[in-house]
DSSP file (Angstrom, degrees, kcal/mol; ACC not computed):
  #  RESIDUE AA STRUCTURE BP1 BP2  ACC     N-H-->O    O-->H-N    N-H-->O    O-->H-N    TCO  KAPPA ALPHA  PHI   PSI    X-CA   Y-CA   Z-CA
    1    1 A M              0   0    0      0, 0.0     2,-0.5     0, 0.0    55,-0.0   0.000 360.0 360.0 360.0 137.3   -6.7    5.0  -15.8
    2    2 A N    >>  -     0   0    0      1,-0.1     3,-2.3     2,-0.0     4,-0.6  -0.750 360.0-138.4 -84.0 123.2   -3.3    6.6  -16.2
    3    3 A L  T 34 S+     0   0    0     -2,-0.5     3,-0.5     1,-0.3    -1,-0.1   0.726 101.5  65.1 -61.5 -20.8   -1.6    6.5  -12.8
    4    4 A E  T 34 S+     0   0    0      1,-0.2    -1,-0.3     4,-0.0     4,-0.1   0.750  97.4  56.9 -70.1 -23.2   -0.3   10.1  -13.3
    5    5 A D  T <4 S+     0   0    0     -3,-2.3     2,-0.4     2,-0.1    -1,-0.2   0.666  83.3 102.0 -79.1 -19.2   -4.0   11.2  -13.2
    6    6 A L  S  < S-     0   0    0     -4,-0.6    50,-0.0    -3,-0.5     5,-0.0  -0.509  81.6-117.3 -70.8 121.1   -4.5    9.7   -9.8
    7    7 A A     >  -     0   0    0     -2,-0.4     4,-2.8     1,-0.1     5,-0.2  -0.281  17.4-125.5 -58.5 142.3   -4.5   12.4   -7.1
    8    8 A A  H  > S+     0   0    0      1,-0.2     4,-2.5     2,-0.2     5,-0.2   0.870 111.2  54.1 -55.8 -40.3   -1.6   11.9   -4.7
    9    9 A I  H  > S+     0   0    0      2,-0.2     4,-1.8     1,-0.2    -1,-0.2   0.905 110.3  45.3 -63.4 -42.7   -4.1   12.0   -1.8
   10   10 A H  H  > S+     0   0    0      2,-0.2     4,-2.7     1,-0.2     5,-0.3   0.906 112.3  52.3 -67.6 -42.2   -6.2    9.2   -3.3
   11   11 A A  H  X S+     0   0    0     -4,-2.8     4,-2.4     1,-0.2    -2,-0.2   0.924 111.3  46.2 -58.9 -46.2   -3.0    7.2   -4.1
   12   12 A A  H  X S+     0   0    0     -4,-2.5     4,-1.6    -5,-0.2    -1,-0.2   0.858 112.3  50.5 -68.0 -33.9   -1.8    7.4   -0.5
   13   13 A Y  H  X S+     0   0    0     -4,-1.8     4,-2.1     2,-0.2    -2,-0.2   0.922 113.2  45.2 -67.4 -47.1   -5.2    6.6    0.9
   14   14 A I  H  X S+     0   0    0     -4,-2.7     4,-2.5     1,-0.2     5,-0.2   0.900 111.2  53.0 -66.7 -39.2   -5.5    3.4   -1.3
   15   15 A A  H  X S+     0   0    0     -4,-2.4     4,-2.2    -5,-0.3    -1,-0.2   0.882 108.6  51.7 -64.1 -36.2   -2.0    2.4   -0.6
   16   16 A G  H  X S+     0   0    0     -4,-1.6     4,-2.5     2,-0.2     5,-0.2   0.906 108.8  49.9 -64.8 -40.2   -2.8    2.7    3.2
   17   17 A L  H  X S+     0   0    0     -4,-2.1     4,-3.3     2,-0.2     5,-0.4   0.930 112.4  47.0 -66.1 -41.1   -5.8    0.5    2.7
   18   18 A I  H  X S+     0   0    0     -4,-2.5     4,-1.4     1,-0.2    -1,-0.2   0.908 114.0  48.0 -65.5 -38.4   -3.8   -2.2    0.9
   19   19 A D  H  < S+     0   0    0     -4,-2.2    -1,-0.2    -5,-0.2    -2,-0.2   0.900 122.1  34.0 -69.4 -36.9   -1.1   -2.0    3.5
   20   20 A G  H  < S+     0   0    0     -4,-2.5    -2,-0.2    -5,-0.2    -3,-0.2   0.871 139.3   9.8 -84.1 -39.4   -3.5   -2.3    6.4
   21   21 A E  H  < S+     0   0    0     -4,-3.3    21,-3.1    -5,-0.2     2,-0.2   0.217 112.6  78.2-128.2  11.0   -6.3   -4.5    5.1
   22   22 A G  E  <  -A   41   0A   0     -4,-1.4     2,-0.3    -5,-0.4    19,-0.2  -0.620  51.9-148.9-124.9 178.6   -5.1   -5.9    1.8
   23   23 A T  E     -A   40   0A   0     17,-2.0    17,-2.5    -2,-0.2     2,-0.4  -0.973   8.0-150.2-140.5 152.3   -2.9   -8.4    0.0
   24   24 A I  E     +A   39   0A   0     -2,-0.3     2,-0.3    15,-0.2    15,-0.2  -0.987  33.8 157.4-126.3 120.3   -1.0   -8.3   -3.3
   25   25 A T  E     -A   38   0A   0     13,-2.7    13,-2.9    -2,-0.4     2,-0.6  -0.885  43.4-120.5-137.6 164.2   -0.6  -11.7   -4.9
   26   26 A L  E     +A   37   0A   0     -2,-0.3     2,-0.3    11,-0.2    11,-0.2  -0.954  44.1 170.5-103.7 124.1    0.0  -13.5   -8.3
   27   27 A T  E     -A   36   0A   0      9,-3.1     9,-3.4    -2,-0.6     2,-0.3  -0.851  22.3-161.8-128.2 163.5   -2.8  -15.8   -9.0
   28   28 A R        -     0   0    0     -2,-0.3     7,-0.1     7,-0.2     3,-0.1  -0.984  14.5-150.1-144.6 145.4   -4.1  -18.0  -11.8
   29   29 A K  S    S+     0   0    0     -2,-0.3     2,-0.3     5,-0.3    -1,-0.1   0.840  85.4  28.6 -79.5 -36.1   -7.5  -19.4  -12.5
   30   30 A H  S >  S-     0   0    0      4,-0.2     3,-1.9     1,-0.1    -1,-0.1  -0.937  82.8-116.0-131.3 150.4   -6.4  -22.5  -14.4
   31   31 A R  T 3  S+     0   0    0     -2,-0.3    -1,-0.1     1,-0.3    -2,-0.0   0.801 112.6  47.5 -59.6 -36.0   -3.2  -24.5  -14.2
   32   32 A N  T 3  S+     0   0    0      2,-0.0    -1,-0.3    -3,-0.0     2,-0.2   0.379  94.2  99.3 -90.3   7.2   -2.1  -23.7  -17.8
   33   33 A E  S <  S-     0   0    0     -3,-1.9     2,-0.1     1,-0.1     3,-0.1  -0.549  79.0-106.0 -92.9 158.3   -2.8  -20.0  -17.6
   34   34 A N        -     0   0    0     -2,-0.2    -5,-0.3     1,-0.1    -4,-0.2  -0.404  45.8 -98.5 -71.3 156.4   -0.3  -17.2  -17.0
   35   35 A R        -     0   0    0     -7,-0.1     2,-0.3    -2,-0.1    -7,-0.2  -0.496  35.7-153.5 -80.6 152.3   -0.4  -15.6  -13.6
   36   36 A Q  E     -A   27   0A   0     -9,-3.4    -9,-3.1    -2,-0.1     2,-0.4  -0.882  22.4-108.4-122.2 152.9   -2.2  -12.3  -13.0
   37   37 A L  E     -A   26   0A   0     -2,-0.3     2,-0.4   -11,-0.2   -11,-0.2  -0.679  35.7-168.8 -80.3 131.6   -1.7   -9.7  -10.4
   38   38 A A  E     -A   25   0A   0    -13,-2.9   -13,-2.7    -2,-0.4     2,-0.5  -0.993   8.5-173.3-125.7 123.8   -4.4   -9.7   -7.7
   39   39 A V  E     -A   24   0A   0     -2,-0.4     2,-0.4   -15,-0.2   -15,-0.2  -0.975  13.5-175.1-114.0 120.5   -4.8   -6.8   -5.2
   40   40 A T  E     -A   23   0A   0    -17,-2.5   -17,-2.0    -2,-0.5     2,-0.5  -0.922  17.9-162.1-120.1 148.5   -7.4   -7.5   -2.5
   41   41 A I  E     -A   22   0A   0     -2,-0.4     2,-1.2   -19,-0.2   -19,-0.2  -0.991  13.3-149.9-123.6 119.9   -8.8   -5.4    0.3
   42   42 A S        +     0   0    0    -21,-3.1     2,-0.3    -2,-0.5    -2,-0.0  -0.749  44.7 135.2 -95.1  94.5  -10.7   -7.3    3.0
   43   43 A S        -     0   0    0     -2,-1.2    -2,-0.1     1,-0.0     6,-0.0  -0.971  50.1-152.4-136.8 149.0  -13.2   -4.7    4.2
   44   44 A T  S    S+     0   0    0     -2,-0.3     2,-1.1    19,-0.0     3,-0.1   0.380  72.1 102.2 -99.0   2.0  -16.9   -5.0    5.0
   45   45 A E     >  -     0   0    0      1,-0.2     4,-1.8     2,-0.1     3,-0.5  -0.729  52.1-172.1 -88.5  97.0  -17.5   -1.3    4.1
   46   46 A R  H  > S+     0   0    0     -2,-1.1     4,-2.9     1,-0.2     5,-0.3   0.898  83.0  56.7 -65.1 -39.2  -19.0   -1.4    0.7
   47   47 A N  H  > S+     0   0    0      1,-0.2     4,-2.0     2,-0.2    -1,-0.2   0.885 107.5  49.5 -58.1 -39.6  -18.8    2.4    0.2
   48   48 A L  H  > S+     0   0    0     -3,-0.5     4,-1.9     2,-0.2    -1,-0.2   0.906 112.3  47.2 -64.6 -44.8  -15.1    2.2    0.8
   49   49 A L  H  X S+     0   0    0     -4,-1.8     4,-2.3     2,-0.2    -2,-0.2   0.893 110.5  51.6 -65.7 -39.0  -14.7   -0.6   -1.7
   50   50 A E  H  X S+     0   0    0     -4,-2.9     4,-2.9     1,-0.2     5,-0.2   0.883 107.0  54.9 -64.3 -40.0  -16.8    1.3   -4.3
   51   51 A F  H  X S+     0   0    0     -4,-2.0     4,-2.6    -5,-0.3    -1,-0.2   0.925 109.3  46.8 -59.5 -44.0  -14.6    4.4   -3.8
   52   52 A V  H  X S+     0   0    0     -4,-1.9     4,-2.3     2,-0.2     5,-0.3   0.918 113.2  48.3 -64.9 -43.7  -11.5    2.4   -4.6
   53   53 A K  H  X>S+     0   0    0     -4,-2.3     4,-2.2     2,-0.2     5,-0.6   0.928 115.0  44.7 -60.2 -47.7  -13.1    0.8   -7.6
   54   54 A E  H  <5S+     0   0    0     -4,-2.9    -2,-0.2     2,-0.2    -1,-0.2   0.883 113.2  51.3 -63.7 -42.2  -14.4    4.1   -9.0
   55   55 A T  H  <5S+     0   0    0     -4,-2.6    -2,-0.2    -5,-0.2    -1,-0.2   0.903 119.6  34.1 -60.8 -44.1  -11.1    5.9   -8.3
   56   56 A L  H  <5S-     0   0    0     -4,-2.3    -2,-0.2    -5,-0.2    -1,-0.2   0.769  97.6-136.3 -85.4 -26.2   -9.0    3.2  -10.1
   57   57 A G  T  <5S+     0   0    0     -4,-2.2     2,-0.3    -5,-0.3    -3,-0.2   0.648  73.3  79.0  79.2  12.9  -11.5    2.4  -12.7
   58   58 A V      < +     0   0    0     -5,-0.6    -1,-0.3    -6,-0.3    -2,-0.2  -0.914  58.0  56.1-142.8 168.3  -10.9   -1.4  -12.4
   59   59 A G        -     0   0    0     -2,-0.3     2,-0.3    -3,-0.1    -6,-0.0  -0.308  56.0-112.3 108.4 174.9  -11.8   -4.3  -10.1
   60   60 A K        -     0   0    0     -2,-0.1     2,-0.5     2,-0.0    -2,-0.0  -0.984  16.0-128.7-147.8 157.3  -14.8   -6.0   -8.8
   61   61 A I        -     0   0    0     -2,-0.3     2,-0.3   -11,-0.0    -2,-0.0  -0.920  28.7-178.8-111.8 127.3  -16.4   -6.4   -5.5
   62   62 A T        -     0   0    0     -2,-0.5     2,-0.4     2,-0.0    -2,-0.0  -0.881  21.1-130.2-123.1 154.2  -17.3   -9.8   -4.2
   63   63 A R        -     0   0    0     -2,-0.3     2,-0.5   -19,-0.0   -19,-0.0  -0.886  13.5-149.5-104.7 141.6  -18.9  -11.2   -1.1
   64   64 A I        -     0   0    0     -2,-0.4     2,-0.2     0, 0.0     3,-0.0  -0.922  17.3-131.9-106.4 124.2  -17.5  -13.9    0.9
   65   65 A R        -     0   0    0     -2,-0.5     2,-0.2     1,-0.1    -2,-0.0  -0.541  22.1-114.0 -79.4 141.5  -19.9  -16.2    2.8
   66   66 A N        -     0   0    0     -2,-0.2     3,-0.1     1,-0.1    -1,-0.1  -0.538  22.5-157.8 -69.6 136.2  -19.3  -17.0    6.4
   67   67 A R        -     0   0    0      1,-0.2     2,-0.3    -2,-0.2    -1,-0.1   0.606  62.3 -21.0 -96.0 -14.2  -18.5  -20.7    6.7
   68   68 A G  S >  S-     0   0    0      1,-0.1     3,-1.4     0, 0.0     4,-0.3  -0.982  74.3 -78.7-177.7 178.4  -19.4  -21.2   10.4
   69   69 A A  G >  S+     0   0    0     -2,-0.3     3,-1.5     1,-0.3    -1,-0.1   0.812 118.5  64.6 -65.3 -33.2  -19.9  -19.7   13.7
   70   70 A Q  G 3  S+     0   0    0      1,-0.3    -1,-0.3    -3,-0.1    -4,-0.0   0.701 100.6  52.5 -65.9 -17.0  -16.2  -19.5   14.4
   71   71 A H  G <  S+     0   0    0     -3,-1.4     2,-0.3     2,-0.1    -1,-0.3   0.475  90.5  96.7 -97.9  -3.3  -15.8  -17.0   11.5
   72   72 A Q  S <  S-     0   0    0     -3,-1.5    -3,-0.0    -4,-0.3     2,-0.0  -0.626  80.0-107.6 -92.2 146.7  -18.5  -14.5   12.7
   73   73 A A              0   0    0     -2,-0.3    -1,-0.1     1,-0.1    -2,-0.1  -0.347 360.0 360.0 -66.8 150.3  -17.8  -11.4   14.7
   74   74 A D              0   0    0     -2,-0.0    -1,-0.1     0, 0.0    -2,-0.0   0.445 360.0 360.0 -80.6 360.0  -18.8  -11.4   18.3
């Protein structure tokens, strides 16, 4: 997707999501690889994540397993 094609309202909304619930990092899967940009949004709202993925045309949605009772919402 060309960023110029992204509607200003969508760009502002996604920027707010990243600012509020997200992180921007450089990661690499293997020690000898170049680093890659990773933008994550920690949200349990699948519809929201699908909107971001469809709007930007990139990304993947993954599930994180709870590791114990201390990580679960009350």
